[in-house]
C-alpha positions as CSV (number, residue, x, y, z in Angstrom):
1,X,83.7,121.5,38.4
2,X,85.5,118.3,37.1
3,X,88.9,117.4,37.9
4,X,90.8,114.0,37.9
5,X,92.2,112.9,41.2
6,X,94.7,110.1,42.4
7,X,93.3,110.0,45.9
8,X,93.9,106.5,47.6
9,X,91.8,104.9,50.3
10,X,92.7,102.2,52.5
11,X,92.1,100.7,55.8
12,X,94.4,100.3,58.5
13,X,94.7,96.9,60.7
14,X,93.0,98.9,63.6
15,X,89.9,99.4,61.3
16,X,90.6,103.1,60.5
17,X,89.9,104.3,57.2
18,X,92.4,106.4,55.3
19,X,92.6,108.7,52.4
20,X,95.8,110.1,50.8
21,X,96.8,111.8,48.0
22,X,97.0,115.3,46.7
23,X,94.0,117.2,47.1
24,X,95.5,120.2,45.0
25,X,98.4,120.3,42.5
26,X,100.6,123.1,42.1
27,X,101.1,124.8,38.4
28,X,98.4,122.8,36.9
29,X,95.4,124.4,35.2
30,X,91.9,123.4,36.2
31,X,88.8,124.2,34.6
32,X,86.2,125.4,37.1
33,X,83.4,125.6,34.8
34,X,83.4,126.4,30.9
35,X,85.9,129.1,30.2
36,X,87.0,129.6,34.0
37,X,90.2,128.4,35.1
38,X,92.5,128.5,38.0
39,X,96.1,127.4,38.7
40,X,97.3,127.1,42.4
41,X,100.8,128.7,42.9
42,X,103.4,126.9,45.2
43,X,103.3,128.3,48.6
44,X,99.5,129.2,48.5
45,X,98.8,127.4,51.5
46,X,101.7,128.0,53.4
47,X,99.9,130.6,55.8
48,X,96.7,128.4,56.3
49,X,98.7,125.2,57.1
50,X,100.2,127.0,60.3
51,X,98.4,126.8,63.5
52,X,94.9,126.5,62.0
53,X,92.5,123.7,62.9
54,X,91.5,122.7,59.1
55,X,88.4,120.3,58.5
56,X,88.0,117.8,56.0
57,X,84.4,117.7,55.0
58,X,82.2,115.7,52.8
59,X,81.1,117.8,50.0
60,X,81.5,120.8,52.1
61,X,78.9,119.8,54.5
62,X,80.0,120.8,57.8
63,X,77.9,118.1,59.5
64,X,80.0,115.6,58.0
65,X,83.5,115.7,59.2
66,X,86.0,113.3,58.0
67,X,88.8,114.6,60.1
68,X,90.4,117.7,61.3
69,X,94.2,118.9,62.1
70,X,92.8,120.1,65.4
71,X,91.7,116.6,66.5
72,X,95.0,115.1,64.9
73,X,92.8,113.1,62.5
74,X,93.8,114.8,59.4
75,X,97.6,115.5,58.3
76,X,98.1,118.2,55.8
77,X,101.4,119.2,54.6
78,X,102.7,121.2,51.0
79,X,105.7,120.0,49.1
80,X,106.8,120.7,45.6
81,X,103.8,119.1,43.8
82,X,100.9,120.2,45.8
């Protein structure tokens, strides 16, 4: 899967590294592989964002957790863009 991303990284004064941006954008067609497309509808994540411990992983590897909502090292929210 190839897609363009506008994620930004930065370091805080306390030495913490931050990744911020839109991980998923609504109403934008993405080609998963040749001939296979998906488009995410607004509201698609509403149920998942409620009271779940969501983890941000490096390349889907559960041994490399970058942050989680349960430990308050990951903040996720949806708006009209994504």
